[in-house]
Steps between C-alpha positions, in 0.01 A plus 500: 500500500385147575439207272361172623659183375406142576179611668414148617834334441560203727855429609409155624204321646514225760194311614498290811232373726619480858272202542140506604485606858232408746311807385542411133739789439790513253775739398592629156832668416513745208762735362433803284711781362418857401728721293476868413746685276615848598613783276676812621284804571758734654794662323771746598743729316851602603666816369797717583640844424864607506695823439865599521674829578827636638358544852251302704272803528500551126431130438202512738369814334516336157331186636218704653446663164484163326256373763259793479261348246505158664436644849202694368361181345570299817308743720200500266494132399358347817727197453720343766837657417792468739874572501733203460832680516632856525869590496772748405839344430835627376624399156862385502771475238807283552801649316787258454744507791307783665245525782139484395336833421145624546378634168137566592193372680206283402156543656253214467139437601309179424133420554255211484134527394295218653152348482424556131263287299606400149335794325643746752842343455489543124378861520742596778804360319422728206444800728822447695707457185413860408690623809819344356622311807842339489342161573145373454405135532247249624501431872332219689192325368271322744157392613297701750409336829128527428537313171717232663249443782215480251693240300573294811131498595405391147756219514357381834148507359603301193681241710200461731258462208727238343490301825126544530430377145714192551336432835156503334617244246652270760209514742265410216717204403525382861134571571584735785300801615526809722872572447670739741851642499707339775849631418669735250871516424636788294799503266555834328759668282440872478852638525701691244387758249479556128827518314534788260578531130493798264293514183717626213219672315375725777776470762225426751552257788333162476504255788503125454216332682558372850261231622358480849421139575300359792445128563253383760488147636166434665358218708122468483289295738179355361234248599336217316187615323 
């Protein structure tokens, strides 16, 4: 999700005539900034299942039984579901002044569901809770590459238009005509991603806005009218 802010905000404007040349030309320096706020559009869910038994084979058998409903959902969902961790480990007890003893085995399998939009996230959390996993929580929240690129392009456009509007004002004041772009310098800040909070009412993820900012410094060459 994108939201424009400061659509023609100017960071600073400098005006300087390089002196009338033999051809009656002059230079104008402008600066303009464009900002676009991003909101997360991709969510993920992490969940894990665990079972214990006296033998590793029995623990795995119990785990497979617990996973049956989830596996059926996973195969039919069409979502990007992948394994994070899968293990079978002994369970130890440590009697006082005695060697440790194996009292059973624990089988674990954890997954991550990726690429969900907010509505899918909300619905899927409810669905997965019905399978009674040992753990179920919010994973990463981020911005898709297509949304980020779109925001960057919008920020560039806003910065250019800010420069162009200021150039029109300055050329009119200086009685200059036929402006052309001679040089463009770019200063951008498009790193990072939305930080994540949880809404208490719905337990749905909400990302703080992250702003992509682009500042363009442009030199225009114009002639006396």
